[in-house]
C-alpha positions as CSV (number, residue, x, y, z in Angstrom):
1,S,10.4,-12.3,-18.2
2,E,10.7,-13.2,-13.8
3,W,8.7,-10.8,-12.2
4,Y,8.5,-10.2,-8.3
5,T,4.7,-10.4,-6.8
6,P,4.1,-7.4,-4.5
7,V,4.5,-10.0,-2.0
8,E,7.7,-11.0,-2.9
9,L,8.7,-7.4,-2.8
10,T,7.8,-6.9,0.1
11,G,9.9,-10.2,1.7
12,L,13.0,-8.5,0.2
13,Y,12.7,-4.5,1.8
14,W,12.7,-6.1,5.2
15,H,15.1,-8.4,4.9
16,L,17.1,-5.2,3.5
17,V,15.8,-3.1,6.2
18,D,17.1,-6.4,9.0
19,I,20.4,-6.5,7.1
20,I,21.2,-2.4,7.6
21,W,19.4,-2.7,11.3
22,I,21.8,-5.0,12.0
23,F,24.6,-3.0,11.2
24,L,23.5,0.8,11.9
25,F,21.5,-0.5,15.8
26,P,25.3,-1.3,16.7
27,L,27.1,1.4,15.8
28,L,23.7,3.7,17.2
29,Y,24.9,2.0,20.3
30,L,28.6,2.4,20.5
31,V,28.3,6.5,19.7
C-alpha cells in the first residue's frame, strides 16, 4: 500500500497550484 508523506503531498499540491496559475494568470491579465 502506497501512501504519500506530507512532504510529497505538499510537492504535489504546489505543482497543481502552479498549473492552475499558469492558466488563470493570462486570463486575469487579458480581462
